[in-house]
C-alpha positions, 0 to 999 in steps of 0.5 A, a space after each residue: 552482527 549483534 546489537 546491545 538490545 538483542 542477543 540475536 544475529 542481525 543483518 547489517 545496519 545498512 540492510 535493515 535501513 533499506 528494508 525499513 525504507 522499503 516498508 515505509 515507501 510501500 505503506 505510503 503508496 498503499 495509503 495514496 491508492 486508498 485516498 484515491 479510491 475514497 476520492 472517486 467512490 461515488 457510492 460511499 461503499 468504502 471507508 478508510 478503516 475498511 480499506 486499510 485492513 485489506 491486503 494490498 492485492 485485494 484492493 484491485 476490486 475497489 480500484 476497478 470500481 472507483 479509479 479505473 471507472 473514472 480514469 480508464 486502465 491506462 493509469 493503473 501500472 501498479 495494480 494490473 487488472 
């Protein structure tokens, strides 16, 4: 499929909408995890700017040090530890 703004062949509009939705949802969930890290960070070791630059997989250590420390492992289904 070609669009007016590009000469390249693109996937269908519906497929592109699904990918865009998945990216938005992932970003929202990632931000939610970061907010919880910051809320539970008693040492003020982390800040939003530092955490938002981490690849998502590298959030496991801050999660262990903050969220897991308070709630235990039973709530962490997204980031296995």
